[in-house]
N, CA and C atoms as a LAMMPS dump frame, in Angstrom:
ITEM: TIMESTEP
0
ITEM: NUMBER OF ATOMS
477
ITEM: BOX BOUNDS ff ff ff
-5.0000000000000000e+02 5.0000000000000000e+02
-5.0000000000000000e+02 5.0000000000000000e+02
-5.0000000000000000e+02 5.0000000000000000e+02
ITEM: ATOMS id mol type element x y z
1 1 1 N -200.901 308.998 31.706
2 1 2 C -200.62 310.257 32.355
3 1 3 C -200.025 309.985 33.727
4 2 1 N -199.275 310.965 34.173
5 2 2 C -198.629 310.806 35.478
6 2 3 C -199.44 311.507 36.542
7 3 1 N -199.288 310.996 37.739
8 3 2 C -199.97 311.573 38.886
9 3 3 C -199.26 312.86 39.292
10 4 1 N -200.003 313.893 39.627
11 4 2 C -199.416 315.182 39.998
12 4 3 C -198.65 315.114 41.32
13 5 1 N -198.98 314.187 42.229
14 5 2 C -198.319 314.078 43.528
15 5 3 C -197.018 313.288 43.447
16 6 1 N -196.823 312.545 42.391
17 6 2 C -195.626 311.737 42.263
18 6 3 C -194.471 312.608 41.744
19 7 1 N -193.306 312.532 42.401
20 7 2 C -192.186 313.356 41.933
21 7 3 C -191.713 312.879 40.565
22 8 1 N -191.173 313.794 39.821
23 8 2 C -190.716 313.49 38.48
24 8 3 C -189.482 312.598 38.533
25 9 1 N -188.584 312.866 39.452
26 9 2 C -187.333 312.124 39.53
27 9 3 C -187.124 311.678 40.966
28 10 1 N -186.865 310.387 41.165
29 10 2 C -186.699 309.86 42.503
30 10 3 C -185.402 309.06 42.564
31 11 1 N -184.562 309.332 43.609
32 11 2 C -183.337 308.571 43.853
33 11 3 C -183.386 308.002 45.252
34 12 1 N -182.699 306.903 45.403
35 12 2 C -182.599 306.282 46.707
36 12 3 C -181.785 307.204 47.631
37 13 1 N -182.219 307.439 48.872
38 13 2 C -181.471 308.319 49.782
39 13 3 C -180.069 307.792 50.075
40 14 1 N -179.836 306.503 49.949
41 14 2 C -178.515 305.957 50.225
42 14 3 C -177.507 306.233 49.132
43 15 1 N -177.932 306.819 48.035
44 15 2 C -177.041 307.067 46.916
45 15 3 C -175.932 308.054 47.283
46 16 1 N -176.266 309.054 48.052
47 16 2 C -175.305 310.096 48.384
48 16 3 C -174.709 309.921 49.779
49 17 1 N -174.89 308.807 50.394
50 17 2 C -174.376 308.574 51.741
51 17 3 C -172.866 308.388 51.683
52 18 1 N -172.164 309.102 52.533
53 18 2 C -170.715 309.001 52.604
54 18 3 C -170.369 307.8 53.469
55 19 1 N -169.468 306.966 52.966
56 19 2 C -169.096 305.758 53.694
57 19 3 C -167.654 305.845 54.14
58 20 1 N -167.342 305.075 55.174
59 20 2 C -165.967 304.975 55.642
60 20 3 C -165.127 304.314 54.553
61 21 1 N -163.832 304.653 54.448
62 21 2 C -163.008 304.086 53.386
63 21 3 C -162.85 302.57 53.468
64 22 1 N -162.881 302.002 54.678
65 22 2 C -162.688 300.566 54.791
66 22 3 C -163.994 299.77 54.727
67 23 1 N -165.122 300.446 54.645
68 23 2 C -166.391 299.715 54.586
69 23 3 C -166.709 299.357 53.134
70 24 1 N -167.48 298.337 52.977
71 24 2 C -167.854 297.906 51.628
72 24 3 C -169.062 298.702 51.179
73 25 1 N -169.099 299.068 49.928
74 25 2 C -170.237 299.853 49.449
75 25 3 C -171.503 298.999 49.414
76 26 1 N -172.606 299.638 49.695
77 26 2 C -173.884 298.934 49.63
78 26 3 C -174.35 298.936 48.186
79 27 1 N -174.877 297.823 47.743
80 27 2 C -175.329 297.778 46.344
81 27 3 C -176.526 298.693 46.148
82 28 1 N -176.551 299.299 45.004
83 28 2 C -177.671 300.179 44.667
84 28 3 C -178.904 299.315 44.42
85 29 1 N -180.058 299.782 44.86
86 29 2 C -181.264 298.989 44.645
87 29 3 C -181.568 298.887 43.153
88 30 1 N -182.035 297.742 42.775
89 30 2 C -182.355 297.546 41.358
90 30 3 C -183.647 298.276 41.028
91 31 1 N -183.787 298.564 39.771
92 31 2 C -184.975 299.314 39.363
93 31 3 C -186.215 298.438 39.347
94 32 1 N -186.005 297.134 39.551
95 32 2 C -187.147 296.224 39.524
96 32 3 C -187.897 296.213 40.847
97 33 1 N -187.244 296.705 41.915
98 33 2 C -187.916 296.71 43.215
99 33 3 C -188.976 297.793 43.225
100 34 1 N -190.05 297.572 43.946
101 34 2 C -191.076 298.608 44.012
102 34 3 C -190.552 299.807 44.803
103 35 1 N -191.036 300.95 44.45
104 35 2 C -190.604 302.169 45.119
105 35 3 C -191.137 302.173 46.534
106 36 1 N -190.249 302.413 47.466
107 36 2 C -190.637 302.444 48.875
108 36 3 C -191.084 303.851 49.232
109 37 1 N -191.694 303.941 50.407
110 37 2 C -192.113 305.25 50.873
111 37 3 C -190.876 306.111 51.119
112 38 1 N -190.992 307.402 51.017
113 38 2 C -189.829 308.267 51.248
114 38 3 C -189.251 308.024 52.646
115 39 1 N -187.954 307.912 52.694
116 39 2 C -187.267 307.662 53.955
117 39 3 C -186.668 308.973 54.437
118 40 1 N -186.895 309.266 55.703
119 40 2 C -186.288 310.479 56.249
120 40 3 C -184.863 310.14 56.662
121 41 1 N -183.967 310.959 56.259
122 41 2 C -182.568 310.713 56.615
123 41 3 C -182.223 311.51 57.855
124 42 1 N -181.506 310.868 58.755
125 42 2 C -181.074 311.537 59.976
126 42 3 C -179.728 312.18 59.71
127 43 1 N -179.473 313.304 60.348
128 43 2 C -178.158 313.919 60.141
129 43 3 C -177.066 313.02 60.702
130 44 1 N -175.937 313.012 60.02
131 44 2 C -174.822 312.176 60.456
132 44 3 C -174.281 312.7 61.783
133 45 1 N -173.871 311.798 62.663
134 45 2 C -173.325 312.273 63.935
135 45 3 C -172.038 313.05 63.687
136 46 1 N -171.818 314.026 64.539
137 46 2 C -170.623 314.863 64.375
138 46 3 C -169.375 314.018 64.585
139 47 1 N -168.489 314.074 63.611
140 47 2 C -167.259 313.308 63.714
141 47 3 C -166.185 314.16 64.358
142 48 1 N -165.289 313.507 65.083
143 48 2 C -164.184 314.232 65.692
144 48 3 C -163.204 314.606 64.586
145 49 1 N -162.65 315.832 64.675
146 49 2 C -161.675 316.204 63.65
147 49 3 C -160.432 315.331 63.763
148 50 1 N -159.842 315.039 62.651
149 50 2 C -158.655 314.19 62.64
150 50 3 C -157.515 314.904 63.341
151 51 1 N -156.756 314.169 64.154
152 51 2 C -155.628 314.761 64.858
153 51 3 C -154.509 315.029 63.868
154 52 1 N -153.806 316.121 64.111
155 52 2 C -152.673 316.455 63.261
156 52 3 C -151.491 315.592 63.64
157 53 1 N -150.685 315.285 62.658
158 53 2 C -149.484 314.49 62.916
159 53 3 C -148.435 315.351 63.591
160 54 1 N -147.617 314.727 64.402
161 54 2 C -146.505 315.434 65.019
162 54 3 C -145.434 315.625 63.965
163 55 1 N -144.972 316.839 63.844
164 55 2 C -143.894 317.131 62.902
165 55 3 C -142.587 317.04 63.664
166 56 1 N -141.928 315.907 63.559
167 56 2 C -140.728 315.646 64.336
168 56 3 C -139.595 316.576 63.944
169 57 1 N -139.455 316.862 62.68
170 57 2 C -138.375 317.739 62.232
171 57 3 C -138.597 319.143 62.785
172 58 1 N -139.821 319.626 62.711
173 58 2 C -140.135 320.946 63.236
174 58 3 C -139.883 321.007 64.736
175 59 1 N -140.268 319.959 65.452
176 59 2 C -140.062 319.942 66.891
177 59 3 C -138.568 319.931 67.222
178 60 1 N -137.789 319.143 66.501
179 60 2 C -136.349 319.077 66.737
180 60 3 C -135.69 320.419 66.438
181 61 1 N -136.032 321.026 65.312
182 61 2 C -135.459 322.32 64.938
183 61 3 C -135.864 323.391 65.951
184 62 1 N -137.111 323.356 66.423
185 62 2 C -137.569 324.343 67.405
186 62 3 C -136.794 324.223 68.711
187 63 1 N -136.54 322.99 69.159
188 63 2 C -135.795 322.794 70.404
189 63 3 C -134.353 323.274 70.246
190 64 1 N -133.729 322.96 69.117
191 64 2 C -132.352 323.416 68.874
192 64 3 C -132.316 324.946 68.826
193 65 1 N -133.289 325.557 68.169
194 65 2 C -133.314 327.016 68.098
195 65 3 C -133.575 327.648 69.465
196 66 1 N -134.364 326.996 70.315
197 66 2 C -134.567 327.518 71.669
198 66 3 C -133.281 327.444 72.488
199 67 1 N -132.496 326.383 72.299
200 67 2 C -131.204 326.291 72.991
201 67 3 C -130.278 327.403 72.502
202 68 1 N -130.255 327.64 71.193
203 68 2 C -129.437 328.725 70.655
204 68 3 C -129.94 330.089 71.124
205 69 1 N -131.251 330.225 71.278
206 69 2 C -131.808 331.477 71.78
207 69 3 C -131.397 331.704 73.232
208 70 1 N -131.291 330.627 74.005
209 70 2 C -130.817 330.735 75.387
210 70 3 C -129.364 331.212 75.411
211 71 1 N -128.548 330.668 74.536
212 71 2 C -127.156 331.122 74.446
213 71 3 C -127.082 332.591 74.021
214 72 1 N -127.965 332.989 73.127
215 72 2 C -127.997 334.393 72.705
216 72 3 C -128.421 335.302 73.861
217 73 1 N -129.339 334.837 74.712
218 73 2 C -129.765 335.636 75.865
219 73 3 C -128.622 335.802 76.861
220 74 1 N -127.856 334.729 77.086
221 74 2 C -126.698 334.819 77.978
222 74 3 C -125.682 335.805 77.415
223 75 1 N -125.408 335.693 76.125
224 75 2 C -124.44 336.579 75.481
225 75 3 C -124.902 338.031 75.53
226 76 1 N -126.162 338.286 75.258
227 76 2 C -126.686 339.651 75.276
228 76 3 C -126.614 340.245 76.68
229 77 1 N -126.889 339.435 77.693
230 77 2 C -126.82 339.939 79.062
231 77 3 C -125.377 340.248 79.465
232 78 1 N -124.437 339.432 79.05
233 78 2 C -123.032 339.703 79.36
234 78 3 C -122.573 340.977 78.645
235 79 1 N -122.96 341.127 77.38
236 79 2 C -122.596 342.353 76.663
237 79 3 C -123.264 343.575 77.292
238 80 1 N -124.46 343.401 77.85
239 80 2 C -125.146 344.518 78.497
240 80 3 C -124.39 344.981 79.736
241 81 1 N -123.697 344.071 80.399
242 81 2 C -122.896 344.48 81.552
243 81 3 C -121.768 345.422 81.136
244 82 1 N -121.26 345.248 79.928
245 82 2 C -120.199 346.124 79.441
246 82 3 C -120.709 347.523 79.11
247 83 1 N -122.03 347.701 79.051
248 83 2 C -122.572 349.046 78.822
249 83 3 C -122.27 349.969 79.995
250 84 1 N -121.92 349.416 81.136
251 84 2 C -121.57 350.243 82.296
252 84 3 C -120.312 351.058 82.025
253 85 1 N -119.469 350.586 81.105
254 85 2 C -118.253 351.333 80.79
255 85 3 C -118.543 352.622 80.032
256 86 1 N -119.786 352.834 79.629
257 86 2 C -120.139 354.089 78.974
258 86 3 C -120.02 355.25 79.942
259 87 1 N -120.066 354.967 81.221
260 87 2 C -119.952 356.042 82.212
261 87 3 C -118.514 356.509 82.408
262 88 1 N -117.538 355.827 81.811
263 88 2 C -116.139 356.233 81.96
264 88 3 C -115.862 357.588 81.332
265 89 1 N -116.623 357.961 80.351
266 89 2 C -116.403 359.244 79.686
267 89 3 C -117.108 360.391 80.401
268 90 1 N -117.832 360.087 81.444
269 90 2 C -118.596 361.125 82.143
270 90 3 C -117.698 361.892 83.117
271 91 1 N -117.833 363.185 83.065
272 91 2 C -117.194 364.051 84.05
273 91 3 C -118.252 364.3 85.115
274 92 1 N -117.852 364.696 86.271
275 92 2 C -118.776 364.866 87.397
276 92 3 C -120.037 365.621 86.971
277 93 1 N -121.159 364.933 87.037
278 93 2 C -122.455 365.544 86.78
279 93 3 C -122.817 365.692 85.319
280 94 1 N -122.005 365.204 84.386
281 94 2 C -122.335 365.391 82.968
282 94 3 C -123.224 364.283 82.428
283 95 1 N -123.367 363.183 83.138
284 95 2 C -124.202 362.052 82.685
285 95 3 C -125.374 361.851 83.634
286 96 1 N -126.437 361.343 83.092
287 96 2 C -127.599 361 83.9
288 96 3 C -127.475 359.521 84.283
289 97 1 N -127.05 359.271 85.499
290 97 2 C -126.749 357.917 85.946
291 97 3 C -128.015 357.064 86.039
292 98 1 N -129.146 357.663 86.399
293 98 2 C -130.393 356.889 86.525
294 98 3 C -130.856 356.371 85.163
295 99 1 N -130.77 357.221 84.161
296 99 2 C -131.169 356.802 82.817
297 99 3 C -130.203 355.732 82.311
298 100 1 N -128.921 355.894 82.617
299 100 2 C -127.926 354.915 82.204
300 100 3 C -128.2 353.556 82.851
301 101 1 N -128.545 353.558 84.12
302 101 2 C -128.853 352.309 84.821
303 101 3 C -130.122 351.676 84.258
304 102 1 N -131.102 352.506 83.919
305 102 2 C -132.336 351.984 83.323
306 102 3 C -132.043 351.304 81.992
307 103 1 N -131.233 351.943 81.162
308 103 2 C -130.883 351.35 79.862
309 103 3 C -130.102 350.056 80.023
310 104 1 N -129.194 350.044 81.024
311 104 2 C -128.399 348.84 81.233
312 104 3 C -129.283 347.68 81.715
313 105 1 N -130.173 347.947 82.659
314 105 2 C -131.063 346.885 83.129
315 105 3 C -132.029 346.424 82.04
316 106 1 N -132.435 347.38 81.208
317 106 2 C -133.299 347.005 80.078
318 106 3 C -132.571 346.048 79.152
319 107 1 N -131.29 346.346 78.862
320 107 2 C -130.511 345.482 77.971
321 107 3 C -130.18 344.147 78.633
322 108 1 N -130.118 344.103 79.969
323 108 2 C -129.83 342.848 80.672
324 108 3 C -131.07 341.96 80.73
325 109 1 N -132.22 342.534 81.037
326 109 2 C -133.419 341.729 81.302
327 109 3 C -134.273 341.43 80.067
328 110 1 N -134.251 342.295 79.064
329 110 2 C -135.125 342.078 77.909
330 110 3 C -134.826 340.785 77.151
331 111 1 N -133.559 340.345 77.008
332 111 2 C -133.35 339.06 76.333
333 111 3 C -134.004 337.883 77.059
334 112 1 N -134.032 337.941 78.386
335 112 2 C -134.638 336.843 79.148
336 112 3 C -136.153 336.859 79.023
337 113 1 N -136.742 338.048 78.944
338 113 2 C -138.19 338.135 78.721
339 113 3 C -138.561 337.588 77.348
340 114 1 N -137.755 337.952 76.351
341 114 2 C -137.998 337.435 74.994
342 114 3 C -137.848 335.919 74.978
343 115 1 N -136.841 335.399 75.679
344 115 2 C -136.642 333.95 75.739
345 115 3 C -137.837 333.246 76.365
346 116 1 N -138.358 333.793 77.468
347 116 2 C -139.537 333.182 78.109
348 116 3 C -140.754 333.197 77.191
349 117 1 N -140.987 334.32 76.527
350 117 2 C -142.139 334.4 75.618
351 117 3 C -141.976 333.463 74.426
352 118 1 N -140.77 333.396 73.88
353 118 2 C -140.528 332.517 72.732
354 118 3 C -140.663 331.054 73.131
355 119 1 N -140.162 330.698 74.311
356 119 2 C -140.286 329.305 74.768
357 119 3 C -141.751 328.944 74.989
358 120 1 N -142.501 329.841 75.615
359 120 2 C -143.924 329.561 75.851
360 120 3 C -144.683 329.436 74.528
361 121 1 N -144.438 330.348 73.607
362 121 2 C -145.118 330.283 72.309
363 121 3 C -144.749 329.043 71.523
364 122 1 N -143.474 328.662 71.577
365 122 2 C -143.029 327.469 70.85
366 122 3 C -143.66 326.221 71.437
367 123 1 N -143.701 326.133 72.754
368 123 2 C -144.306 324.958 73.403
369 123 3 C -145.789 324.865 73.073
370 124 1 N -146.472 325.993 73.097
371 124 2 C -147.91 325.976 72.773
372 124 3 C -148.129 325.493 71.344
373 125 1 N -147.328 325.977 70.401
374 125 2 C -147.515 325.559 69.008
375 125 3 C -147.106 324.105 68.79
376 126 1 N -146.107 323.628 69.525
377 126 2 C -145.736 322.213 69.402
378 126 3 C -146.866 321.332 69.927
379 127 1 N -147.464 321.736 71.05
380 127 2 C -148.575 320.952 71.61
381 127 3 C -149.777 320.982 70.675
382 128 1 N -150.001 322.125 70.036
383 128 2 C -151.115 322.229 69.087
384 128 3 C -150.777 321.598 67.745
385 129 1 N -149.55 321.113 67.602
386 129 2 C -149.063 320.458 66.386
387 129 3 C -149.113 321.379 65.181
388 130 1 N -148.623 322.573 65.403
389 130 2 C -148.5 323.554 64.323
390 130 3 C -147.02 323.855 64.109
391 131 1 N -146.713 324.507 63.016
392 131 2 C -145.328 324.85 62.705
393 131 3 C -144.847 325.879 63.735
394 132 1 N -143.711 325.582 64.393
395 132 2 C -143.286 326.434 65.5
396 132 3 C -141.85 326.915 65.388
397 133 1 N -141.115 326.53 64.371
398 133 2 C -139.708 326.892 64.307
399 133 3 C -139.49 328.384 64.13
400 134 1 N -140.481 329.099 63.633
401 134 2 C -140.328 330.515 63.341
402 134 3 C -140.323 331.377 64.593
403 135 1 N -140.854 330.869 65.698
404 135 2 C -140.929 331.686 66.912
405 135 3 C -139.538 331.964 67.496
406 136 1 N -138.644 330.97 67.666
407 136 2 C -137.308 331.309 68.171
408 136 3 C -136.522 332.221 67.225
409 137 1 N -136.732 332.073 65.925
410 137 2 C -136.045 332.954 64.97
411 137 3 C -136.53 334.39 65.144
412 138 1 N -137.837 334.561 65.255
413 138 2 C -138.398 335.889 65.492
414 138 3 C -137.926 336.433 66.831
415 139 1 N -137.868 335.563 67.838
416 139 2 C -137.384 335.977 69.156
417 139 3 C -135.943 336.455 69.118
418 140 1 N -135.12 335.822 68.288
419 140 2 C -133.726 336.243 68.165
420 140 3 C -133.632 337.671 67.64
421 141 1 N -134.383 337.974 66.587
422 141 2 C -134.341 339.323 66.032
423 141 3 C -134.955 340.343 66.998
424 142 1 N -135.992 339.942 67.723
425 142 2 C -136.576 340.828 68.727
426 142 3 C -135.592 341.068 69.871
427 143 1 N -134.842 340.047 70.233
428 143 2 C -133.84 340.167 71.285
429 143 3 C -132.763 341.174 70.878
430 144 1 N -132.302 341.086 69.658
431 144 2 C -131.298 342.032 69.164
432 144 3 C -131.855 343.453 69.175
433 145 1 N -133.08 343.611 68.707
434 145 2 C -133.69 344.944 68.64
435 145 3 C -133.842 345.548 70.041
436 146 1 N -134.291 344.76 71.008
437 146 2 C -134.464 345.285 72.361
438 146 3 C -133.125 345.578 73.027
439 147 1 N -132.096 344.78 72.732
440 147 2 C -130.773 345.065 73.287
441 147 3 C -130.252 346.391 72.728
442 148 1 N -130.47 346.641 71.459
443 148 2 C -130.035 347.902 70.846
444 148 3 C -130.787 349.075 71.465
445 149 1 N -132.08 348.888 71.757
446 149 2 C -132.841 349.956 72.419
447 149 3 C -132.222 350.259 73.783
448 150 1 N -131.874 349.218 74.551
449 150 2 C -131.229 349.437 75.845
450 150 3 C -129.891 350.152 75.704
451 151 1 N -129.1 349.758 74.695
452 151 2 C -127.811 350.418 74.466
453 151 3 C -128.007 351.877 74.061
454 152 1 N -129.025 352.156 73.258
455 152 2 C -129.299 353.543 72.87
456 152 3 C -129.708 354.386 74.068
457 153 1 N -130.454 353.793 75.003
458 153 2 C -130.821 354.523 76.217
459 153 3 C -129.566 354.86 77.019
460 154 1 N -128.64 353.905 77.126
461 154 2 C -127.389 354.156 77.858
462 154 3 C -126.592 355.239 77.163
463 155 1 N -126.435 355.141 75.87
464 155 2 C -125.619 356.121 75.152
465 155 3 C -126.285 357.496 75.126
466 156 1 N -127.599 357.537 75.157
467 156 2 C -128.288 358.824 75.19
468 156 3 C -128.078 359.538 76.532
469 157 1 N -127.829 358.785 77.581
470 157 2 C -127.63 359.41 78.893
471 157 3 C -126.234 359.988 79.07
472 158 1 N -125.327 359.662 78.168
473 158 2 C -123.963 360.175 78.28
474 158 3 C -123.786 361.516 77.589
475 159 1 N -124.738 361.97 76.814
476 159 2 C -124.593 363.227 76.076
477 159 3 C -124.872 364.433 76.94
């Protein structure tokens, strides 16, 4: 008969121990050895998370797209200066000059704000080693949308 205090099934605590890939496995104890007293296992020390690899292609593409975004900001600001010609159709007092100036400045400055935000976001994601090429692309479309909003403000003031 078996003793009531003895467990039905006993395994060595080292059986489930996770080992480093370069370490040699410890041999399992033979069944001929006498059973030792239960060993308390200590929790494994917290391991540092593995660092992410630098994605060189993503970083290169992000930098090229940021340069292109800078060129787009320059182009959008130059085109915004031409919005001043919308006042040529105004007869004395028929246009709201303050609203027109607000729309023009909005179209001039918003591309640069988008560029700063996109550059900051891209740099943060590159440092965090995450995919970052999508930020300048999104910034380009946001830049176009904000420039159109500025142009609509200018054109709305001429009616």
